[in-house]
C-alpha positions as CSV (number, residue, x, y, z in Angstrom):
1,M,162.4,61.0,89.5
2,R,162.4,63.4,86.5
3,S,161.2,60.7,84.2
4,R,158.3,59.9,86.5
5,L,157.4,63.7,86.7
6,R,157.6,63.8,82.9
7,L,155.2,60.8,82.7
8,L,152.8,62.3,85.2
9,L,152.9,65.6,83.4
10,A,152.2,63.9,80.0
11,V,149.4,61.9,81.5
12,G,147.9,65.0,83.1
13,L,148.1,67.0,79.9
14,T,146.6,64.1,77.9
15,L,143.7,63.8,80.4
16,A,143.2,67.6,80.3
17,L,142.8,67.4,76.6
18,V,140.9,64.1,76.2
19,L,138.4,64.4,79.1
20,P,136.9,67.7,77.8
21,L,136.7,66.3,74.3
22,G,135.2,63.1,75.5
23,W,132.6,65.0,77.5
24,M,131.8,67.2,74.4
25,W,131.5,64.0,72.3
26,W,129.2,62.4,74.8
27,D,127.1,65.5,75.4
28,S,126.5,66.0,71.7
29,R,125.0,62.6,71.1
30,L,121.3,62.6,70.3
31,P,119.0,60.0,71.9
32,A,117.7,57.1,69.9
33,S,114.2,58.5,70.2
34,Y,113.3,62.1,71.1
35,S,110.7,64.8,70.5
36,V,111.5,67.9,68.4
37,A,109.9,69.9,71.3
38,D,113.1,69.0,73.2
39,M,115.4,69.8,70.3
40,G,116.5,73.3,71.1
41,V,116.8,76.0,73.8
42,P,113.6,78.1,74.3
43,D,114.0,81.7,73.2
44,Y,111.1,84.0,74.1
45,G,112.3,86.9,72.1
46,G,111.8,89.3,75.0
47,G,108.2,88.4,75.3
48,P,106.3,86.7,78.2
49,G,107.4,83.1,78.8
50,F,105.4,80.0,79.1
51,A,106.0,76.4,80.1
52,H,108.4,74.5,77.8
53,L,106.8,71.4,76.4
54,H,108.9,68.4,77.3
55,G,108.7,65.1,75.4
56,G,106.1,66.2,72.9
57,A,103.0,64.2,73.8
58,V,103.9,64.3,77.5
59,A,103.5,68.0,78.0
60,L,103.0,70.6,80.6
61,A,100.1,73.1,80.4
62,A,101.1,76.7,79.7
63,D,101.6,78.8,82.8
64,D,98.3,80.7,82.3
65,G,96.2,77.6,82.1
66,T,96.1,77.5,78.3
67,P,95.3,73.8,77.3
68,T,97.7,71.9,75.2
69,V,96.9,70.8,71.7
70,S,98.6,68.1,69.5
71,V,99.8,68.9,66.0
72,D,97.3,66.2,64.9
73,D,94.4,68.4,66.0
74,L,95.7,71.4,64.1
75,D,94.1,70.1,60.9
76,T,91.8,71.0,58.1
77,D,88.1,71.3,59.1
78,A,86.9,69.6,55.9
79,S,85.0,66.4,55.7
80,G,83.2,66.8,52.4
81,E,84.0,65.6,48.9
82,P,87.3,67.1,47.6
83,D,87.3,69.5,44.7
84,V,90.7,68.2,43.6
85,R,91.7,64.5,44.2
86,V,95.2,63.3,43.3
87,D,96.9,59.9,43.8
88,L,100.7,59.9,43.6
89,V,102.9,56.8,43.7
90,A,106.6,57.3,44.6
91,A,109.3,54.9,43.5
92,Q,113.0,54.7,43.3
93,G,115.1,53.6,40.4
94,T,115.8,55.0,36.9
95,V,114.4,58.4,36.1
96,G,113.8,59.1,32.4
97,L,114.2,62.8,31.7
98,A,112.0,64.5,29.1
99,S,115.0,65.0,26.9
100,G,115.8,61.3,26.8
101,E,118.6,61.0,29.4
102,E,118.4,58.5,32.2
103,V,119.6,59.0,35.8
104,E,119.2,57.1,39.1
105,G,116.8,58.7,41.5
106,F,113.1,58.8,42.4
107,T,109.9,59.3,40.5
108,L,106.3,60.3,41.2
109,D,103.8,58.5,39.0
110,G,106.7,57.3,36.9
111,G,108.4,60.7,36.2
112,S,110.2,63.7,37.6
113,P,109.2,66.4,38.1
114,G,105.9,64.9,39.4
115,P,102.5,65.7,38.0
116,L,101.2,69.3,38.2
117,I,98.7,69.7,41.0
118,E,96.2,72.5,40.2
119,A,93.5,74.0,42.3
120,T,91.5,77.1,42.7
121,E,91.7,79.1,46.0
122,G,89.1,77.7,48.4
123,D,89.2,74.2,46.9
124,L,89.4,71.2,49.1
125,V,92.5,69.3,47.9
126,E,93.0,65.6,48.7
127,V,96.4,64.0,47.8
128,T,97.1,60.4,48.6
129,L,100.8,59.5,48.5
130,R,101.7,55.8,48.1
131,N,105.2,54.6,48.7
132,D,106.0,51.8,46.3
133,D,109.5,51.0,47.2
134,V,111.4,54.1,48.4
135,E,113.7,52.9,51.1
136,G,113.9,55.0,54.2
137,G,110.3,56.3,53.8
138,I,108.9,59.5,52.2
139,T,106.6,62.4,52.9
140,L,105.2,65.4,51.0
141,H,105.7,69.0,52.1
142,W,103.7,71.7,50.4
143,H,106.4,74.3,50.0
144,G,105.1,77.9,50.5
145,V,101.4,76.8,51.1
146,D,100.5,77.9,54.6
147,V,98.5,74.7,55.4
148,P,97.4,73.7,58.9
149,N,100.3,72.2,60.9
150,A,99.0,68.6,60.7
151,Q,99.3,68.8,56.9
152,D,102.9,70.2,56.7
153,G,104.4,66.8,55.8
154,V,107.5,66.9,58.0
155,A,108.6,63.5,59.2
156,G,109.0,63.2,63.0
157,V,107.3,66.6,63.5
158,T,103.8,66.5,62.0
159,Q,103.6,62.8,60.9
160,D,105.6,59.6,60.5
161,A,107.5,58.9,57.3
162,V,105.5,56.8,54.8
163,M,107.3,53.5,54.5
164,P,107.4,51.1,51.5
165,G,104.0,49.6,50.9
166,A,102.2,52.3,53.0
167,S,100.2,55.4,52.1
168,H,99.3,58.8,53.6
169,T,96.4,61.1,52.6
170,H,96.6,64.9,52.9
171,R,93.5,67.1,52.9
172,W,93.8,70.9,53.0
173,V,91.9,73.9,51.6
174,A,93.8,75.8,49.0
175,P,94.6,79.3,50.6
176,A,95.9,82.3,48.6
177,A,96.4,81.8,44.9
178,G,100.0,81.5,43.8
179,S,102.9,79.4,42.5
180,Y,104.1,76.7,44.9
181,W,105.7,73.3,44.8
182,Y,105.8,70.1,46.7
183,H,108.6,67.8,47.7
184,S,109.7,65.1,50.2
185,H,110.6,66.2,53.7
186,Q,112.1,62.8,54.7
187,L,115.8,62.3,53.9
188,S,115.3,65.6,52.0
189,H,118.8,66.2,50.7
190,E,118.8,62.8,48.9
191,Q,115.2,62.6,47.8
192,V,114.6,66.1,46.5
193,R,117.9,66.1,44.7
194,G,116.9,62.7,43.2
195,G,113.6,63.9,41.9
196,L,110.8,63.6,44.6
197,F,109.2,67.0,43.8
198,G,106.6,68.6,41.6
199,P,104.7,71.8,40.7
200,L,101.7,73.1,42.6
201,L,99.5,75.9,41.2
202,V,96.6,77.6,43.0
203,H,94.5,79.8,40.7
204,P,92.5,82.8,41.7
205,R,88.8,82.6,41.5
206,A,88.8,85.2,38.8
207,R,91.5,84.3,36.3
208,D,93.1,86.6,33.7
209,D,93.8,85.7,30.1
210,A,97.6,85.1,30.5
211,L,98.9,81.7,29.4
212,D,100.4,79.9,32.4
213,V,103.8,78.3,31.8
214,I,105.6,76.3,34.5
215,G,109.4,76.5,34.6
216,M,111.1,74.2,37.2
217,A,114.8,74.4,37.4
218,H,116.6,71.3,38.8
219,S,119.9,69.4,38.5
220,Y,119.8,65.6,38.3
221,G,123.2,64.1,39.0
222,G,124.9,67.2,37.4
223,L,122.5,67.4,34.5
224,K,120.9,70.9,34.5
225,T,117.3,70.9,33.5
226,V,114.1,73.0,33.2
227,N,110.9,70.9,33.5
228,G,113.0,67.7,33.5
229,S,114.7,68.4,30.2
230,T,118.2,69.3,29.2
231,E,116.8,71.1,26.2
232,D,114.7,74.3,25.9
233,T,111.0,73.8,26.6
234,R,108.8,75.0,23.7
235,V,105.3,76.2,24.3
236,E,103.1,77.2,21.3
237,A,101.4,80.6,21.5
238,E,100.2,83.2,19.0
239,P,102.1,86.6,18.7
240,G,100.7,89.1,21.1
241,R,99.7,86.5,23.7
242,R,100.4,87.4,27.3
243,V,102.4,84.7,29.1
244,R,102.9,84.2,32.8
245,L,106.0,82.2,33.6
246,R,105.8,80.5,37.1
247,A,109.5,79.9,37.8
248,V,110.5,77.6,40.6
249,N,114.0,76.9,41.9
250,T,114.1,73.3,43.2
251,D,117.9,73.3,43.5
252,S,120.0,74.1,46.5
253,D,121.8,77.1,45.0
254,P,120.4,80.5,43.7
255,I,119.5,80.9,40.1
256,Q,118.5,83.8,37.9
257,V,115.5,84.1,35.6
258,W,114.8,86.7,33.0
259,S,112.6,87.6,30.0
260,S,113.8,88.6,26.5
261,E,110.9,91.1,26.3
262,T,109.9,93.7,28.8
263,A,108.2,91.9,31.7
264,R,106.7,92.5,35.1
265,A,107.5,90.5,38.2
266,V,103.9,90.2,39.4
267,A,104.3,87.7,42.3
268,V,107.1,86.5,44.6
269,D,106.8,83.2,46.6
270,G,103.0,83.1,45.8
271,V,102.2,86.7,46.9
272,D,101.3,89.4,44.5
273,V,103.6,92.4,44.1
274,H,101.8,95.7,44.6
275,R,101.9,97.8,41.5
276,P,104.9,96.1,39.8
277,G,106.9,98.1,37.3
278,D,108.5,97.2,34.0
279,V,111.6,95.0,34.2
280,E,114.1,95.5,31.3
281,D,117.6,94.1,31.0
282,R,117.4,92.7,34.5
283,A,117.3,89.2,36.0
284,V,115.4,88.1,39.1
285,T,117.4,86.0,41.6
286,L,115.6,83.0,43.0
287,P,116.9,81.4,46.2
288,A,116.6,77.7,46.7
289,G,112.9,76.9,47.1
290,G,111.9,80.4,45.8
291,R,109.4,81.3,43.1
292,V,108.7,84.3,40.9
293,D,105.9,85.0,38.4
294,L,107.1,87.0,35.3
295,V,104.4,88.3,32.9
296,A,105.6,89.2,29.3
297,T,104.1,89.2,25.8
298,V,105.0,87.1,22.8
299,P,106.6,89.4,20.2
300,N,104.6,90.3,17.1
301,D,107.6,89.9,14.7
302,G,107.3,86.1,14.6
303,T,110.1,85.4,17.0
304,A,109.7,83.5,20.3
305,L,109.6,84.9,23.8
306,R,112.5,83.5,25.7
307,L,112.1,83.1,29.4
308,G,115.7,82.3,30.4
309,F,117.3,80.5,33.3
310,A,120.8,80.9,34.5
311,N,121.6,77.2,33.8
312,G,121.6,78.1,30.1
313,L,118.1,76.7,29.4
314,G,114.8,78.5,28.9
315,V,111.2,78.3,28.0
316,L,110.5,79.4,24.4
317,V,106.9,80.7,23.8
318,G,105.6,81.5,20.4
319,P,104.5,80.1,17.0
320,P,105.8,76.6,16.1
321,D,109.5,76.7,15.2
322,A,109.7,80.4,16.0
323,S,113.4,81.5,16.3
324,P,114.4,82.6,19.8
325,P,116.2,85.9,20.3
326,D,119.9,86.0,20.9
327,D,119.6,87.9,24.2
328,A,122.2,86.9,26.7
329,Q,121.6,86.8,30.5
330,P,121.4,90.3,31.9
331,E,124.3,91.4,34.0
332,R,122.1,93.4,36.4
333,T,119.5,92.0,38.8
334,L,116.2,93.3,40.1
335,D,116.2,94.6,43.7
336,L,113.0,93.5,45.3
337,L,113.6,95.8,48.2
338,T,112.8,98.8,46.1
339,Y,110.6,97.2,43.3
340,G,106.9,98.1,43.1
341,A,104.9,100.5,45.4
342,P,104.4,100.5,49.2
343,A,101.2,99.1,50.6
344,D,99.7,98.4,54.0
345,L,101.1,95.4,55.8
346,G,98.0,94.8,57.9
347,F,100.1,94.9,61.1
348,D,102.7,97.2,62.7
349,P,106.2,95.7,62.9
350,E,107.1,98.5,65.3
351,E,104.7,97.0,67.9
352,A,106.4,93.6,67.9
353,D,105.7,91.3,70.8
354,R,108.8,89.2,70.3
355,T,112.2,90.0,68.6
356,F,114.6,87.2,67.8
357,D,118.3,87.2,66.6
358,Y,119.2,84.5,64.1
359,S,123.0,84.8,63.6
360,I,124.3,82.0,61.3
361,G,128.0,81.0,61.7
362,R,130.3,78.1,61.5
363,R,132.5,76.6,64.1
364,P,134.3,73.4,65.2
365,G,132.6,71.0,67.5
366,F,130.6,67.8,67.8
367,V,127.1,67.1,66.4
368,D,125.6,63.8,67.4
369,G,129.0,62.5,68.3
370,R,130.6,63.5,65.0
371,P,133.5,66.0,65.0
372,G,133.7,68.6,62.3
373,M,133.0,72.2,61.3
374,W,129.3,72.8,61.7
375,W,126.7,75.5,61.1
376,S,125.8,77.4,64.2
377,V,123.0,79.7,65.2
378,N,123.9,82.4,67.8
379,G,127.1,80.5,68.4
380,E,125.4,77.2,69.3
381,L,125.3,73.8,67.5
382,L,122.5,71.3,67.1
383,P,120.7,70.3,69.3
384,D,121.2,73.4,71.4
385,L,119.9,75.9,68.8
386,P,117.4,78.5,69.8
387,M,113.7,77.6,69.4
388,M,111.6,80.7,68.8
389,M,108.7,80.5,71.2
390,V,105.5,82.5,70.3
391,R,101.9,82.8,71.2
392,E,99.1,83.0,68.6
393,G,98.6,86.6,67.5
394,D,102.1,87.7,68.4
395,V,103.8,90.2,66.0
396,V,107.3,88.7,65.5
397,R,110.5,90.4,64.2
398,V,113.5,88.3,63.3
399,R,117.0,89.7,62.5
400,Y,118.9,87.2,60.3
401,S,122.6,87.7,59.8
402,N,125.2,85.5,58.2
403,H,128.9,85.3,58.9
404,S,129.4,81.6,58.0
405,G,131.1,82.1,54.6
406,E,128.3,80.7,52.5
407,V,124.9,81.8,51.3
408,H,121.9,80.3,53.1
409,P,118.3,80.2,51.7
410,M,116.2,80.3,54.8
411,H,112.7,78.8,54.6
412,L,110.1,79.2,57.4
413,H,107.2,76.7,57.2
414,G,103.6,77.7,57.6
415,H,104.1,81.5,57.3
416,H,105.1,84.3,55.0
417,A,107.3,87.0,56.4
418,V,107.9,90.5,55.0
419,N,111.3,92.1,54.5
420,L,111.7,95.3,56.5
421,S,115.4,96.1,55.7
422,R,118.6,94.7,54.3
423,D,121.9,95.7,55.8
424,G,120.1,98.6,57.4
425,E,118.5,99.8,54.1
426,V,114.8,100.2,54.8
427,A,112.4,98.6,52.2
428,T,110.8,101.2,50.0
429,G,109.0,99.1,47.3
430,S,106.1,96.8,47.4
431,P,105.9,94.6,50.6
432,W,108.4,91.8,49.8
433,W,106.6,88.8,51.3
434,F,108.6,85.6,51.1
435,D,108.9,82.1,52.4
436,S,112.4,81.5,51.0
437,L,115.1,84.2,51.5
438,D,118.8,84.1,50.5
439,I,121.1,85.5,53.1
440,A,124.5,86.0,51.6
441,Q,127.8,86.1,53.6
442,G,128.0,89.4,55.4
443,E,124.3,90.2,54.9
444,S,121.7,90.9,57.4
445,Y,117.9,91.1,57.0
446,E,115.2,92.2,59.4
447,V,111.8,90.6,58.7
448,A,108.4,90.4,60.4
449,F,105.3,88.3,60.5
450,V,102.2,87.6,62.5
451,A,102.1,84.3,64.4
452,D,98.7,83.3,63.0
453,N,99.1,79.6,62.2
454,P,99.6,77.6,65.4
455,G,101.9,74.6,65.3
456,L,105.5,73.4,65.4
457,W,107.2,74.7,62.3
458,M,110.7,74.2,60.8
459,D,112.8,77.2,60.0
460,H,115.8,75.8,58.1
461,C,118.3,76.3,55.4
462,H,116.9,75.1,52.0
463,K,120.3,74.2,50.8
464,L,119.3,70.8,52.0
465,V,122.8,69.5,52.7
466,H,123.1,72.4,55.2
467,A,119.9,71.2,56.9
468,R,121.3,67.7,57.0
469,E,124.4,69.2,58.7
470,G,122.3,70.9,61.4
471,L,121.1,74.3,60.2
472,V,117.5,73.6,61.4
473,T,115.6,75.5,64.1
474,H,111.9,75.7,64.9
475,L,109.1,78.1,65.6
476,M,107.0,76.8,68.4
477,Y,103.6,78.0,69.6
478,E,102.5,78.0,73.2
479,G,100.6,74.8,74.1
480,V,101.4,72.8,71.0
481,T,102.7,69.2,71.4
482,T,103.6,66.4,69.0
483,P,103.3,62.7,69.4
484,Y,105.9,62.0,66.7
485,R,109.6,61.2,67.4
486,L,113.0,61.7,65.8
487,G,116.1,59.7,66.3
488,D,117.5,56.4,65.0
489,D,114.7,54.3,66.5
490,S,111.9,56.4,64.9
491,G,112.7,56.1,61.2
492,N,112.0,59.8,60.8
493,V,114.8,61.9,59.3
494,P,113.3,65.2,58.1
495,E,116.6,67.1,57.5
C-alpha cells in the first residue's frame, strides 16, 4: 500500500511539474503564418482606445469610424523622374576588405560597406535592390530616415523579403539633411554583421565649405574596421581645412569617437545640435546604429587631424603622408544631456496624450517553444510584449528602464524622439533628438515624440542578436493594417 501511495505521489508531482511546463511550451509556439498586428498586447498608454487590428489585412475599423489603411498605401507621393537613381546588387560569398583581408559574408555591388548614397533634401531617391544569390532573402531599411511606412524595408511588416533572383524598388523623398545609413532588415543579425550595409548622406540645400568624411565602424568576423579597412583611412586636405566627420556605428556594441583637435558635435542621429560648444579631451559615445557629426580643422603645423575610433583605428585628414598626433583616446565622454543650448521642441511633452512604460528585463521561459533566459518587456516575453497604440497627432512619452544586466541600444523606426531626462536628471542642453539610444543596466530615460508618421513601426534593440532573441516591440497607429506575414511559412524574418 505504501509503495502504491509513493507511486501515486510521484506521478502526481511529475504531472504537477510537467503539465504546466507543457502548457507554457505549447502556448509560446508561434503560428506558421501570422500578422505582426497580432504580435503583442495592445497598450493605449492611458489614452483613448480603438479597435485592435486582427490579422493584418483582415481588419476592423476603428471604433470612431476611422477607415483602415494598408501600409502599402502609406507611400511616397512621387511619380516623376528621380533626382537620384541607384542600383544595388546583393550577393553572398567572399568579402574583400579595403585593407586586403578576405572574410565570408555579403556584398553590395561587390564590396562592403556598400556604395555611398548621396542626395539633397527634397530629392526624389530611387533605389533598386537586386538579390543575386543571398539565401533567405534580403531587404533594405533606411536607418534614421523617417520615410513613409511603405518604404521602411522591414520584411513581414512593410514588404516581403527579396528572394534570390528578384528585385525591389524603393522611392522616397529625402527629408531632413543628415548622416544616415542603410542595412538589411531580413535575418538582420547575420546579414548586417556579414556586410549588408552602407552609408547614406542627405545634404542641406545650402552647403557649407566643410570637407565631408565618412567613418563607418564595423567588425567583420572579429576584424575591426573603419570604412572596411583594418588600417587608418587617409584623406588628403590642406592645413586649415574644416572637416566634418560623419561617424556611423554599424556594430552591435557602443563605440567612442573623438578628435585630436578641438571639435564641435554639430549633429546627432541626423539632427542638428543647437549652439554646439567646443569639445576638448572628450569622446562621444555612439550606440549601435547611432551617428554623430564632428567638425574640426586640419592643423596648420603640417600634422594630420586624427578622428579616432575606440577600435584603435581612425581617419587621418591632412597633407599627403602627414604624421598623425600621438593623442590617446580621451578618458572622459561628452554628456549630450547638457551639451549645447536649449531650444523650442515644437510641442509640449507635459501635454502628452499617451504615456508608456518600457521596462527591459530578463527571465526564464519559453519563446516559440524554446526554453531559456529571454529578454522581457514589462515582465512579458515574445509574443506577449506590449504594442504601443497611438493616433496620428498624439504627443507620446515613453519611460525606458533597464534591469536586464546588459546595455540595450533602442531604435524606433520612422520617428525621432527627444530625451527629457536620464535617471531623473532633466535635460538642460540642446534638444537631444535621437533614433538610437543606449540604455545601460540600471538606467532610465524619459523621452517624447509626436506621432506624425502613420504606420506600423518596429521599436527594437539594435544589438541585433537581442532582437533575434525577442527584444522587439512595435508602435502601431490607429487604422493601419498590413498584408504581409511572419512565421515559418512566410519566409520573412526581420529580427
